[in-house]
N, C-alpha and C positions, 0 to 999 in steps of 0.2 A: 960388506962396502959401504952399508948405509950409514954404519958409526964413523968410519974412516973419512966421508964426505961431508960431515956435519950435519948431516939431512934428520929429521924426524921420522920415526919408523913408522912407517903406515902399514896397517896389518894387511888392507887389501893386496898391497904390493909383494907382501912375504907370504901369504897365502896363495897368490898367484903363482909365484916363482915355486914353492910347493908341488902345487898341483900340477904345472908344466912339467916338472924334473923327475915325478913318482916315475916307479915302474909298473904300469897299466897301458891298455890300450888307448890308441887317440881317441877314440869315442867314447872311452870313461873319462878321459882328461877334459874334454870339451863338456861332456855334461856336468863334470862339477864346477869348472869354470861358469858355466849357465847358470847353475843354482847359487852359485855365491854372488854374481851380478844381476840374477833377474829378480828385482826386489819385489814384485807383485804376485810372483807365485804362479804367473799365467805360462802359457806354451810359446809366448814370443816376448822378443824384448823391445821395450821403448826405445825409441832414439837417443834418448839422454842416458839410458841406462847403457845402451852401446855405446856412445862415446866417452862415457865413464870408465867402462871395463877396458877400451881401446888406449886411453889415457893411463891406466894403470899398470897395463900389461907391457906396455911401451918404456916405460919409467923403471919398472922393475926387471925388465929383460936388458935394457941398457946399464942398469947397475949391476947387475952380474957378470956381463962380459969384459 
């Protein structure tokens, strides 16, 4: 749907969708999402990282539905 809508392809959005729809446990999916969006490599996210993640997740889920 990204190409149909004329939007630029964002790799964070594509990776997020692939992670969300993989056949694994919810815990594993959340762990992968955390690793994708936690840029500092720490055990917690900064507010700006969390906001970026929520923006990309909402855009990617909205584009696939």
